[in-house]
C-alpha positions as CSV (number, residue, x, y, z in Angstrom):
1,M,50.1,-8.7,-0.5
2,Q,51.1,-8.7,3.1
3,Q,49.5,-5.9,5.1
4,P,51.9,-3.3,6.6
5,S,52.2,-2.7,10.3
6,P,54.3,-0.3,12.4
7,A,57.6,-1.5,13.8
8,A,57.8,-2.1,17.6
9,G,59.3,0.7,19.7
10,A,59.2,4.3,18.5
11,P,56.0,5.7,17.1
12,P,55.7,5.5,13.3
13,V,56.9,8.4,11.2
14,V,54.2,9.8,8.9
15,A,55.3,12.2,6.1
16,V,52.4,14.3,4.8
17,L,53.0,16.0,1.4
18,T,50.9,19.0,1.8
19,G,51.0,21.4,-1.1
20,D,49.5,24.8,-0.3
21,V,47.0,23.5,2.2
22,E,47.6,21.2,5.2
23,P,44.9,18.6,6.0
24,S,42.9,19.3,9.2
25,G,41.4,16.7,11.4
26,M,44.7,14.8,11.9
27,A,44.8,15.0,15.7
28,D,44.3,11.3,16.3
29,V,47.2,10.4,14.0
30,E,49.4,13.1,15.6
31,S,48.8,11.6,19.0
32,R,50.0,8.2,17.8
33,A,52.7,9.1,15.3
34,D,55.6,11.5,14.5
35,V,53.8,13.5,11.8
36,R,55.9,15.6,9.6
37,Y,54.2,18.1,7.2
38,V,56.4,18.8,4.2
39,R,56.2,20.4,0.8
40,E,57.9,19.1,-2.3
41,P,61.5,20.5,-1.6
42,E,61.6,18.8,1.8
43,L,60.1,15.5,0.8
44,A,63.3,13.7,-0.2
45,A,64.9,14.3,3.2
46,V,61.9,12.8,5.0
47,V,60.8,9.8,2.9
48,P,63.8,7.6,3.9
49,E,62.8,8.0,7.6
50,A,59.0,7.6,7.0
51,D,57.0,4.5,7.7
52,V,53.9,6.1,6.0
53,V,53.6,8.7,3.3
54,F,50.3,10.5,2.9
55,V,50.2,12.2,-0.5
56,W,47.7,14.9,0.4
57,D,48.8,17.0,-2.6
58,F,47.5,14.4,-5.1
59,L,48.4,16.5,-8.1
60,S,52.1,16.3,-7.2
61,D,54.5,13.8,-8.7
62,A,57.3,14.7,-6.3
63,L,57.3,11.3,-4.6
64,A,58.9,9.6,-7.6
65,A,61.9,11.9,-7.4
66,A,62.1,11.6,-3.6
67,W,61.9,7.8,-3.5
68,P,64.9,6.1,-2.0
69,E,66.9,3.9,-4.5
70,G,69.5,1.2,-4.0
71,E,69.5,-2.3,-2.6
72,D,69.9,-1.1,1.0
73,A,67.5,1.8,0.7
74,R,64.8,2.1,3.4
75,T,61.4,2.7,1.9
76,P,58.0,3.4,3.5
77,R,55.8,0.5,4.4
78,W,52.7,2.3,3.2
79,V,51.8,5.1,0.8
80,H,48.3,6.6,0.7
81,I,47.1,9.1,-1.9
82,A,44.2,11.6,-1.4
83,S,42.7,10.7,-4.8
84,A,41.1,7.7,-6.5
85,G,43.5,7.8,-9.5
86,V,47.0,6.5,-8.7
87,D,48.8,7.1,-12.0
88,K,51.3,9.5,-10.4
89,M,52.3,6.7,-8.0
90,M,53.0,4.2,-10.7
91,F,56.8,4.9,-10.8
92,P,59.2,1.9,-10.8
93,G,60.6,2.2,-7.3
94,L,57.1,2.0,-5.6
95,K,55.8,-0.6,-8.1
96,R,58.6,-3.1,-7.7
97,G,59.0,-2.8,-3.9
98,D,57.0,-4.1,-1.0
99,T,55.4,-0.8,-0.1
100,V,51.6,-1.1,0.1
101,L,49.7,1.6,-1.9
102,T,46.1,2.7,-1.0
103,N,43.9,5.4,-2.5
104,S,40.8,7.4,-1.6
105,R,38.3,5.4,-3.5
106,G,34.7,5.9,-2.4
107,V,34.9,9.6,-1.6
108,F,34.2,10.9,-5.1
109,D,31.7,8.3,-6.5
110,E,28.4,10.2,-6.0
111,P,29.7,13.7,-6.4
112,I,31.3,12.9,-9.8
113,A,28.1,11.0,-10.8
114,E,26.0,14.1,-10.0
115,Y,28.4,16.3,-12.0
116,V,28.2,14.0,-15.1
117,L,24.4,14.1,-14.9
118,G,24.6,17.9,-14.8
119,L,26.8,17.9,-17.9
120,V,24.5,15.6,-19.8
121,L,21.5,17.9,-18.9
122,S,23.5,21.0,-19.8
123,F,24.2,19.6,-23.3
124,A,20.7,18.4,-23.8
125,K,19.0,21.6,-22.6
126,D,21.8,23.9,-23.8
127,L,22.2,25.4,-20.4
128,H,25.7,26.6,-21.1
129,G,24.4,28.3,-24.3
130,T,21.6,30.0,-22.3
131,A,24.2,31.3,-19.8
132,R,26.3,32.6,-22.7
133,L,23.4,34.3,-24.4
134,Q,22.2,35.9,-21.1
135,G,25.7,37.4,-20.6
136,E,25.3,38.9,-24.1
137,R,21.7,40.1,-23.4
138,R,20.5,38.2,-26.4
139,W,16.9,36.7,-26.5
140,R,17.2,33.7,-28.8
141,H,14.6,30.9,-28.6
142,R,15.8,27.3,-29.3
143,E,14.4,23.8,-29.1
144,T,16.3,21.4,-26.8
145,E,16.8,17.6,-26.7
146,R,15.3,14.9,-24.6
147,V,17.6,12.7,-22.5
148,T,15.1,9.8,-22.1
149,G,16.0,7.0,-24.4
150,R,19.5,8.4,-25.3
151,R,22.4,6.0,-25.1
152,A,25.3,6.5,-22.8
153,L,28.5,4.5,-22.8
154,V,30.5,4.7,-19.5
155,V,34.1,3.8,-20.0
156,G,35.4,2.5,-16.6
157,T,33.3,0.1,-14.6
158,G,34.6,0.8,-11.1
159,P,32.6,2.6,-8.3
160,I,32.6,6.0,-10.0
161,G,31.5,4.5,-13.3
162,R,28.8,2.5,-11.5
163,A,27.5,5.6,-9.7
164,I,27.4,7.5,-13.0
165,A,25.5,4.6,-14.6
166,R,22.9,4.6,-11.9
167,R,22.4,8.4,-12.1
168,L,22.0,8.4,-15.9
169,T,19.7,5.3,-15.8
170,A,17.5,7.0,-13.3
171,C,17.1,9.9,-15.7
172,G,15.9,7.6,-18.5
173,L,19.2,7.1,-20.5
174,R,20.1,3.6,-21.7
175,V,23.5,2.9,-20.3
176,S,26.2,0.4,-21.1
177,G,29.7,0.1,-19.9
178,A,33.2,-0.6,-21.2
179,G,35.7,-2.4,-18.9
180,R,38.5,-5.0,-19.0
181,T,36.1,-7.9,-19.4
182,A,32.9,-8.2,-21.5
183,R,29.8,-9.5,-19.7
184,D,26.0,-9.4,-19.8
185,G,23.5,-8.8,-17.1
186,D,25.6,-6.4,-15.0
187,P,23.4,-4.8,-12.3
188,D,24.4,-1.2,-13.2
189,F,25.4,-1.4,-16.9
190,G,23.5,-4.2,-18.3
191,D,26.0,-4.9,-21.1
192,V,29.6,-4.4,-20.5
193,H,31.9,-4.2,-23.6
194,A,35.5,-5.1,-23.4
195,T,37.7,-2.1,-23.9
196,A,39.4,-4.0,-26.7
197,D,36.1,-3.8,-28.6
198,L,35.5,-0.2,-27.7
199,A,35.2,0.9,-31.4
200,G,31.8,-0.8,-31.9
201,A,30.4,0.5,-28.7
202,L,31.4,4.1,-29.5
203,A,29.4,4.1,-32.7
204,K,26.1,3.5,-30.8
205,A,26.5,6.1,-28.0
206,D,25.0,9.6,-27.8
207,Y,27.2,10.3,-24.7
208,V,30.6,8.8,-24.1
209,V,31.7,9.2,-20.4
210,L,35.3,8.5,-19.6
211,A,35.8,7.4,-16.0
212,A,38.6,4.9,-16.4
213,P,41.9,4.8,-14.6
214,L,45.0,5.9,-16.5
215,T,47.1,2.9,-17.3
216,P,49.4,2.0,-20.2
217,Q,46.3,0.3,-21.8
218,T,44.0,3.3,-21.5
219,R,46.4,6.1,-22.3
220,G,45.3,7.8,-25.5
221,M,42.4,5.4,-25.9
222,I,40.3,8.3,-27.4
223,D,42.3,9.2,-30.5
224,A,41.4,10.2,-34.0
225,A,40.3,6.7,-34.9
226,A,38.0,6.4,-31.8
227,L,36.6,9.9,-32.4
228,A,35.8,8.9,-36.0
229,R,33.7,6.0,-34.8
230,M,31.5,8.4,-32.7
231,R,28.3,9.8,-34.0
232,P,28.4,13.4,-35.3
233,S,25.7,14.2,-32.7
234,A,27.6,12.6,-29.8
235,R,29.2,14.3,-26.9
236,L,32.3,13.3,-25.0
237,I,32.6,13.8,-21.2
238,N,35.9,13.2,-19.5
239,V,36.1,13.0,-15.7
240,G,38.8,10.4,-15.6
241,R,42.3,11.6,-16.6
242,G,43.3,14.0,-19.4
243,A,45.7,11.6,-21.0
244,L,42.9,9.2,-21.8
245,V,42.2,11.5,-24.7
246,V,44.6,12.6,-27.4
247,Q,43.9,16.3,-27.0
248,D,45.0,17.5,-30.4
249,D,42.8,14.8,-32.1
250,L,39.8,16.0,-30.0
251,V,40.3,19.6,-30.9
252,A,40.4,18.7,-34.6
253,A,37.2,16.6,-34.3
254,L,35.4,19.4,-32.5
255,R,36.5,22.0,-35.0
256,D,35.5,19.9,-38.0
257,G,32.1,19.0,-36.4
258,R,32.9,15.3,-36.3
259,I,31.4,15.2,-32.8
260,A,28.9,17.6,-31.4
261,G,30.7,18.6,-28.2
262,A,32.8,17.8,-25.2
263,A,32.8,18.4,-21.5
264,L,36.3,18.2,-20.0
265,D,37.2,18.3,-16.3
266,V,40.7,16.9,-16.8
267,F,43.5,17.7,-19.2
268,E,46.9,16.6,-20.4
269,E,48.3,19.7,-18.8
270,E,46.8,21.2,-15.7
271,P,46.0,24.1,-15.3
272,L,44.8,24.2,-18.9
273,P,47.1,26.7,-20.6
274,E,45.5,30.0,-21.6
275,K,46.5,29.5,-25.2
276,S,44.6,26.2,-25.5
277,P,41.9,26.3,-28.2
278,L,39.6,24.4,-25.9
279,W,38.8,27.6,-24.0
280,E,37.3,29.2,-27.1
281,L,35.4,26.3,-28.8
282,P,31.7,27.0,-28.4
283,N,30.8,23.3,-28.1
284,V,33.2,22.7,-25.2
285,I,32.6,22.9,-21.4
286,V,35.8,23.3,-19.5
287,S,36.0,22.9,-15.7
288,P,39.2,22.9,-13.5
289,H,39.4,19.3,-12.3
290,M,36.5,19.8,-9.8
291,S,33.9,17.2,-10.6
292,G,34.4,15.4,-7.3
293,D,35.0,18.4,-5.1
294,T,31.8,19.1,-3.1
295,V,31.6,20.9,0.2
296,G,33.4,18.8,2.9
297,W,35.4,16.6,0.5
298,R,38.7,17.4,2.2
299,D,37.2,16.3,5.5
300,E,36.1,13.0,4.0
301,L,39.6,12.4,2.6
302,V,41.2,12.9,6.0
303,E,38.6,10.7,7.7
304,L,39.5,7.9,5.3
305,F,43.2,8.2,5.9
306,V,42.7,8.4,9.7
307,D,40.6,5.2,9.6
308,N,43.3,3.5,7.5
309,F,46.0,4.7,9.9
310,D,44.1,3.1,12.8
311,R,44.0,-0.1,10.8
312,F,47.8,0.2,10.1
313,A,48.5,0.9,13.8
314,T,46.5,-2.1,15.0
315,G,47.6,-4.5,12.3
316,R,44.2,-4.8,10.5
317,P,43.8,-5.0,6.7
318,L,43.9,-1.6,5.0
319,R,41.0,-0.3,2.8
320,N,41.5,0.4,-0.9
321,V,44.7,-1.5,-1.5
322,V,45.9,-0.9,-5.0
323,D,47.0,-3.7,-7.3
324,K,50.3,-2.1,-8.5
325,R,50.4,-4.4,-11.5
326,L,47.0,-3.1,-12.7
327,G,47.2,0.5,-11.5
328,Y,43.9,0.5,-9.5
329,V,42.2,-1.3,-6.7
330,G,41.8,-5.0,-7.6
331,T,39.0,-7.5,-7.2
332,G,40.2,-8.5,-3.7
333,S,39.9,-5.0,-2.2
334,P,36.9,-4.3,0.1
335,R,35.4,-1.9,-2.5
336,G,35.5,-4.1,-5.6
337,P,37.2,-4.2,-9.0
338,E,38.3,-1.7,-11.7
339,G,38.8,1.5,-9.8
340,V,38.7,4.8,-11.6
341,G,40.3,8.1,-11.2
342,R,39.5,11.5,-9.7
């Protein structure tokens, strides 16, 4: 795909979809562009004039509704989203046009890997159970599990999945992956199973970690049939996208004891509704889409955009260009294949 560059003459117009919080650290961009900070109601008026759209509010899907339509419509040259997952950007107008899409791949790899390791240890050592018992002032001795030698299957072999695999391997787990293409001898996963053959891999795992992008092929991949393939002692950890899992099927499997537990950082509907049974199930850990959010993460997101804007302004290749046919950063991108979603 041809790299975008600003038109000659007037400074480029950069529309920033802010949400409740505006990004800080944008001074360099502001000195070189006409930067317009807008919320969802104002977006449609600005997008037709914008050369660049920075989707700072990465949970918003307002860009789809604001996108100019028609043969003569003027569309932005470049859209950047402050997340690794780009599923909200996969609407027809952006996909079929010449607009280049980039994401924030690389910011969340290690934080999410640390979070997943913490969840594995919490399950094995029943740390969430200990916290609950402490709140009830109950002294109840239990035996806990080892993690050394346990099998983990990481679904999604992009940078986040690879960082997770390295962390879990360092703690003694035996890790394999699931991605688009089966292969042996992978430096982080050893064996990688094709997602088409996921059923067999699920049956061998003590921990199934979802770190895949949300695409038509991965939506609902963990359904009743997939859950039935898992071991009764297995735990499911989802740090990818909520729609990777058929939530009602998961609730039924947890209630019936068909799997031992789940740790969920992402959900079909966010915030998770108060009426959801997931809040009350004792074998479930619920967190509010925060697995990649460490101190300073917003600053890193802005730094990445500022660097990419400098590349845009000087005609150099952009980082993290998304293959819009696949829905993630493709093999030709500087950071490698099979991106995954925060």
